PLY file of the C-alpha trace (Angstrom):
ply
format ascii 1.0
element vertex 380
property float x
property float y
property float z
element edge 379
property int vertex1
property int vertex2
end_header
-10.22 8.55 23.45
-6.60 8.16 22.33
-5.36 11.76 21.86
-5.28 15.01 23.83
-7.92 17.39 22.45
-7.35 21.08 23.23
-10.46 22.26 21.38
-11.71 25.51 22.94
-8.22 26.73 23.88
-6.43 29.39 21.84
-2.68 29.99 21.71
-1.29 33.45 22.45
2.22 34.68 21.54
5.00 33.29 23.71
6.86 35.07 26.47
10.53 34.32 27.06
12.87 34.50 30.03
16.34 33.16 29.25
15.94 29.57 28.11
12.32 29.30 29.31
9.46 29.91 26.89
5.90 30.19 28.22
3.03 29.89 25.73
-0.35 31.05 27.13
-3.53 29.08 26.45
-6.74 31.14 26.58
-10.42 30.14 26.64
-12.83 32.62 25.00
-15.45 31.22 27.38
-14.62 29.45 30.68
-15.88 25.93 31.32
-19.02 26.04 33.43
-19.81 23.51 36.11
-16.24 22.50 37.06
-13.77 24.33 39.30
-10.40 23.35 40.77
-9.41 24.22 44.34
-6.04 23.77 46.03
-5.14 22.08 49.31
-1.73 22.98 50.71
0.30 20.12 52.24
3.81 21.53 52.01
6.01 18.47 52.26
6.53 14.76 51.90
3.60 12.41 51.56
2.87 8.69 51.69
-0.19 7.40 49.84
-1.93 4.14 50.71
-2.88 2.63 47.34
-5.15 0.02 48.89
-3.27 -3.14 47.82
-0.59 -3.13 50.53
1.43 -0.82 48.29
2.58 2.68 49.26
3.53 5.58 46.98
5.96 8.03 48.61
7.04 11.40 47.21
7.28 15.15 47.79
3.62 16.24 47.64
3.28 20.01 48.16
-0.43 20.24 47.41
-3.52 18.47 46.14
-6.33 19.60 43.85
-10.05 19.28 44.48
-12.27 19.02 41.40
-15.62 20.56 42.33
-18.73 20.15 40.18
-21.24 20.82 42.96
-22.08 24.31 41.71
-21.29 25.79 45.15
-19.19 28.88 44.40
-18.61 29.72 48.07
-15.49 27.56 48.18
-12.62 29.01 46.16
-9.08 27.92 45.41
-6.93 28.45 48.50
-3.39 29.70 47.98
-0.75 29.98 50.66
2.76 28.98 51.63
5.38 29.69 54.27
8.90 30.83 53.52
11.74 32.25 55.60
13.50 31.48 58.87
10.30 30.55 60.68
9.73 27.57 58.37
10.10 24.21 60.19
13.43 22.42 59.86
11.70 19.04 59.58
8.43 18.49 57.73
6.43 15.46 58.86
5.27 12.97 56.27
1.57 13.44 55.59
-0.38 10.25 54.96
-3.02 10.18 52.24
-5.64 7.58 51.45
-5.70 6.92 47.70
-4.40 9.19 44.95
-7.98 10.18 44.07
-10.68 10.22 46.75
-14.31 11.35 46.64
-15.47 14.04 49.05
-18.68 15.61 50.30
-21.43 13.47 48.85
-19.77 12.72 45.54
-19.63 16.27 44.10
-15.96 16.87 44.91
-12.88 14.76 44.18
-9.48 15.27 45.81
-6.56 14.07 43.73
-2.80 14.52 43.82
-1.67 16.28 40.62
1.13 14.60 38.63
1.50 11.91 41.30
-1.56 10.24 39.82
0.34 10.02 36.52
3.71 9.08 38.03
2.18 6.25 40.04
0.65 4.94 36.81
4.12 4.89 35.21
5.72 3.25 38.28
2.98 0.61 38.29
3.70 -0.35 34.67
3.88 -4.19 34.82
4.69 -3.77 38.52
3.74 -7.39 39.28
6.79 -8.69 37.42
7.09 -12.04 35.59
3.78 -13.69 34.81
5.51 -17.09 34.41
8.24 -18.41 36.73
11.10 -18.67 34.25
14.47 -19.77 35.63
16.14 -16.52 34.54
14.19 -14.45 37.09
15.16 -14.31 40.76
12.89 -15.25 43.66
12.61 -11.54 44.46
11.13 -10.91 41.00
8.66 -13.77 41.38
7.56 -12.90 44.92
7.70 -9.09 44.94
7.64 -8.06 41.30
9.28 -4.68 40.65
8.88 -3.56 44.27
10.38 -1.26 45.37
10.49 0.89 42.23
11.66 4.51 42.15
12.11 7.34 39.65
13.88 10.69 40.10
12.36 14.10 39.43
13.18 17.74 40.19
10.94 20.28 41.92
10.27 23.35 39.77
12.34 25.64 41.97
15.38 23.45 41.11
14.94 24.13 37.36
17.17 27.14 36.51
15.19 30.16 35.33
11.72 28.68 35.87
10.91 30.57 39.07
11.90 33.93 37.54
9.96 33.21 34.35
6.78 32.38 36.28
7.20 35.45 38.50
7.40 37.96 35.63
4.94 36.08 33.40
2.05 38.23 32.17
-1.29 36.44 32.68
-3.70 37.11 29.81
-7.42 37.81 30.24
-9.20 34.47 29.99
-5.99 32.47 30.37
-6.63 28.89 31.46
-3.26 27.24 30.89
0.17 27.27 29.35
2.73 25.23 27.50
6.12 25.35 29.21
9.22 24.98 27.03
12.84 24.74 28.18
15.47 25.24 25.44
12.44 25.14 23.08
11.67 21.57 24.10
8.24 20.98 25.63
8.64 20.37 29.36
5.02 20.40 30.55
1.46 21.38 29.71
-1.00 22.78 32.24
-4.71 23.45 31.64
-7.57 24.32 34.02
-11.26 24.93 33.32
-11.60 28.52 34.61
-9.34 31.62 34.44
-9.87 32.38 38.14
-8.52 28.92 38.97
-5.50 29.56 36.76
-4.62 32.85 38.46
-4.51 31.12 41.83
-2.80 27.92 40.63
-0.20 29.58 38.34
2.40 29.92 41.17
2.11 26.19 41.95
3.98 25.38 38.73
7.23 26.11 40.55
6.33 23.32 43.03
5.48 20.72 40.38
7.80 17.85 39.45
9.88 17.94 36.25
11.97 15.27 34.62
15.73 14.94 34.53
15.86 15.96 30.86
14.06 19.24 31.59
16.55 20.10 34.34
19.49 19.36 32.04
18.07 21.49 29.21
17.51 24.40 31.61
20.99 24.08 33.12
22.97 23.75 29.89
20.68 25.33 27.29
21.25 28.76 25.79
18.65 31.58 25.82
15.93 31.10 23.22
14.81 33.81 20.76
11.82 35.92 21.77
8.58 35.96 19.82
8.60 38.73 17.21
6.02 39.73 14.62
6.88 41.74 11.52
4.13 43.32 9.49
5.33 44.22 6.02
3.31 46.88 4.26
3.57 45.43 0.78
1.81 47.53 -1.79
0.49 49.98 0.82
-2.18 47.57 2.09
-1.94 48.84 5.70
-3.52 52.29 5.69
-5.76 52.39 8.76
-5.83 51.07 12.32
-8.32 48.42 11.18
-5.82 47.25 8.53
-3.07 47.13 11.16
-5.33 45.13 13.53
-6.15 42.65 10.75
-2.44 42.19 9.96
-1.62 41.68 13.67
-4.37 39.06 14.00
-2.93 37.27 10.97
0.46 37.16 12.71
-1.17 35.68 15.82
-2.88 32.98 13.74
0.41 32.17 12.01
2.11 31.81 15.40
-0.66 29.53 16.71
-0.49 27.31 13.61
3.31 27.09 13.85
3.10 26.21 17.55
0.48 23.47 17.18
2.07 22.03 14.07
5.70 22.07 15.17
6.43 22.83 18.84
3.55 20.85 20.42
3.38 18.23 17.67
4.62 15.30 19.77
2.30 15.98 22.71
-0.84 16.50 20.62
-0.10 14.00 17.85
0.75 10.98 20.01
-1.74 8.17 20.59
-1.95 7.47 24.34
-3.27 4.65 26.50
-5.89 6.27 28.77
-7.03 4.80 32.07
-10.17 6.25 33.62
-9.66 6.98 37.31
-12.99 8.54 38.26
-16.33 9.27 36.57
-17.98 12.62 37.31
-21.40 13.87 36.25
-20.43 15.19 32.83
-16.68 14.53 32.68
-14.05 11.92 33.63
-10.62 11.97 35.24
-7.99 9.96 33.31
-4.29 9.29 33.47
-2.36 8.39 30.34
0.81 6.64 29.18
2.62 7.06 25.84
3.41 4.19 23.43
7.08 4.14 24.56
8.39 4.17 20.99
12.16 4.31 20.53
12.00 7.02 17.84
13.62 9.96 19.63
10.38 11.95 19.88
9.08 13.61 23.04
6.92 11.38 25.21
4.79 12.48 28.15
2.76 10.91 30.91
0.03 12.87 32.64
-3.55 13.19 33.76
-6.55 15.04 32.39
-10.22 15.69 32.93
-12.21 15.45 29.70
-15.89 16.02 28.94
-18.05 13.48 27.16
-16.86 14.80 23.76
-13.22 14.22 24.72
-12.33 17.93 25.09
-9.71 18.67 27.74
-10.90 20.62 30.79
-7.85 19.96 32.97
-4.37 18.71 32.01
-0.96 18.20 33.59
1.86 16.44 31.76
5.34 15.18 32.72
8.12 14.85 30.14
9.89 11.49 30.33
13.65 11.18 29.93
15.24 8.84 27.41
16.07 6.37 30.21
12.46 6.37 31.39
11.21 5.79 27.85
13.72 2.97 27.47
12.52 1.30 30.69
8.90 1.60 29.64
9.66 0.17 26.19
11.57 -2.78 27.67
8.88 -3.59 30.24
6.21 -3.51 27.54
8.19 -5.94 25.35
8.92 -8.29 28.25
5.25 -8.38 29.24
4.16 -8.96 25.62
6.50 -11.98 25.50
5.41 -13.38 28.91
8.78 -12.26 30.37
10.63 -14.91 28.35
14.08 -13.47 27.56
14.58 -15.56 24.41
11.25 -14.52 22.86
11.87 -10.91 23.87
15.24 -11.03 22.09
13.51 -12.27 18.92
10.86 -9.54 19.16
13.53 -6.87 19.57
15.72 -8.34 16.84
18.68 -8.79 19.15
20.40 -11.48 21.26
19.64 -13.13 24.56
22.77 -11.58 26.08
21.76 -8.11 24.89
18.32 -8.39 26.48
19.90 -9.41 29.78
22.24 -6.42 29.48
19.32 -4.06 28.78
17.41 -5.35 31.80
20.46 -4.65 33.96
21.03 -1.22 32.38
17.40 -0.34 33.07
18.03 -0.74 36.80
16.24 -4.10 36.99
19.32 -6.30 37.19
18.50 -7.44 40.74
15.45 -9.22 39.33
17.60 -11.53 37.21
19.09 -14.84 38.39
22.72 -14.18 37.49
23.79 -17.82 37.77
21.13 -19.07 35.35
21.91 -16.25 32.88
25.64 -17.06 32.98
24.96 -20.77 32.48
22.70 -20.11 29.45
25.38 -17.89 27.90
28.04 -20.59 28.41
25.81 -23.22 26.81
24.94 -21.02 23.82
27.62 -18.30 23.64
26.27 -16.98 20.32
22.77 -16.34 21.65
0 1
1 2
2 3
3 4
4 5
5 6
6 7
7 8
8 9
9 10
10 11
11 12
12 13
13 14
14 15
15 16
16 17
17 18
18 19
19 20
20 21
21 22
22 23
23 24
24 25
25 26
26 27
27 28
28 29
29 30
30 31
31 32
32 33
33 34
34 35
35 36
36 37
37 38
38 39
39 40
40 41
41 42
42 43
43 44
44 45
45 46
46 47
47 48
48 49
49 50
50 51
51 52
52 53
53 54
54 55
55 56
56 57
57 58
58 59
59 60
60 61
61 62
62 63
63 64
64 65
65 66
66 67
67 68
68 69
69 70
70 71
71 72
72 73
73 74
74 75
75 76
76 77
77 78
78 79
79 80
80 81
81 82
82 83
83 84
84 85
85 86
86 87
87 88
88 89
89 90
90 91
91 92
92 93
93 94
94 95
95 96
96 97
97 98
98 99
99 100
100 101
101 102
102 103
103 104
104 105
105 106
106 107
107 108
108 109
109 110
110 111
111 112
112 113
113 114
114 115
115 116
116 117
117 118
118 119
119 120
120 121
121 122
122 123
123 124
124 125
125 126
126 127
127 128
128 129
129 130
130 131
131 132
132 133
133 134
134 135
135 136
136 137
137 138
138 139
139 140
140 141
141 142
142 143
143 144
144 145
145 146
146 147
147 148
148 149
149 150
150 151
151 152
152 153
153 154
154 155
155 156
156 157
157 158
158 159
159 160
160 161
161 162
162 163
163 164
164 165
165 166
166 167
167 168
168 169
169 170
170 171
171 172
172 173
173 174
174 175
175 176
176 177
177 178
178 179
179 180
180 181
181 182
182 183
183 184
184 185
185 186
186 187
187 188
188 189
189 190
190 191
191 192
192 193
193 194
194 195
195 196
196 197
197 198
198 199
199 200
200 201
201 202
202 203
203 204
204 205
205 206
206 207
207 208
208 209
209 210
210 211
211 212
212 213
213 214
214 215
215 216
216 217
217 218
218 219
219 220
220 221
221 222
222 223
223 224
224 225
225 226
226 227
227 228
228 229
229 230
230 231
231 232
232 233
233 234
234 235
235 236
236 237
237 238
238 239
239 240
240 241
241 242
242 243
243 244
244 245
245 246
246 247
247 248
248 249
249 250
250 251
251 252
252 253
253 254
254 255
255 256
256 257
257 258
258 259
259 260
260 261
261 262
262 263
263 264
264 265
265 266
266 267
267 268
268 269
269 270
270 271
271 272
272 273
273 274
274 275
275 276
276 277
277 278
278 279
279 280
280 281
281 282
282 283
283 284
284 285
285 286
286 287
287 288
288 289
289 290
290 291
291 292
292 293
293 294
294 295
295 296
296 297
297 298
298 299
299 300
300 301
301 302
302 303
303 304
304 305
305 306
306 307
307 308
308 309
309 310
310 311
311 312
312 313
313 314
314 315
315 316
316 317
317 318
318 319
319 320
320 321
321 322
322 323
323 324
324 325
325 326
326 327
327 328
328 329
329 330
330 331
331 332
332 333
333 334
334 335
335 336
336 337
337 338
338 339
339 340
340 341
341 342
342 343
343 344
344 345
345 346
346 347
347 348
348 349
349 350
350 351
351 352
352 353
353 354
354 355
355 356
356 357
357 358
358 359
359 360
360 361
361 362
362 363
363 364
364 365
365 366
366 367
367 368
368 369
369 370
370 371
371 372
372 373
373 374
374 375
375 376
376 377
377 378
378 379
């Protein structure tokens, strides 16, 4: 599996609130045998990854994938707002980002954090060979500690209002969220009842810096409109009008998949399987980190054995995050040798050192050795 397959989901016309566009995804038939439930945590969390490494973030809730067939447990929704909310929220400790529960028929995982940890762990071990250019910190500790910034949904201007007034369609199992008509996130669940309960959690999810900037500075986007032209008197009855309206819906769906969601659905991803279920698997994915200006997302999904998506959450990377991922990939491909990396990138030794520093990894370099190499070969 290399691509995201949304077979079985149909696009409905978009709804707009200011600069936020919400595109519903509907299943004619819900997925049987898999449900998603919510656990409310409500604050900061620290996750023991099992290798003396800790992932720390704001973790408002977790999801439990349930394929036990026991319908007595349903998705739990709840929160606490107002003056009675605590002034300090203790850090909740979690064991693993994905952990089996109750005899192997339920899996608790931390949505989006599973994907973000995969991005943070990208070549986390640091230099594979002890070159002189890298500091002792890089050799001994790798890229630790490593951090990335994100915004909670309630910090994204207009998102909370858009989700509050959003009309949920019958059979809706997901949405595509656009800010300034740029794809910010995709969200898919297996069952419409799960979606109705989990829809409000989108305002608690994490969104990238680029999404926040687009929402803050972007102008309102045009609303979806459909115009049915009665050319030659072809629309005479209600059945004719219904046929013409359905044609407009199909045209919108084709335009959306072919243009607006092109980068998300057309990209070839690197998938890592996190957990195997009875008839489906939980994955997280990374993009190719190409420097082409296109949208690039990280995320996690649950797919069946045919590769069809049952659950999906994506996170839009900023240009700086794409640049860091691209640079780390090139360094690792060249065994962290700066000279070979410069040749692979078609640039100079000094430029690679500058890019490493600009990517926030300058503390990993041995500044004295770099300066000496530049003095010895100033044209490198």
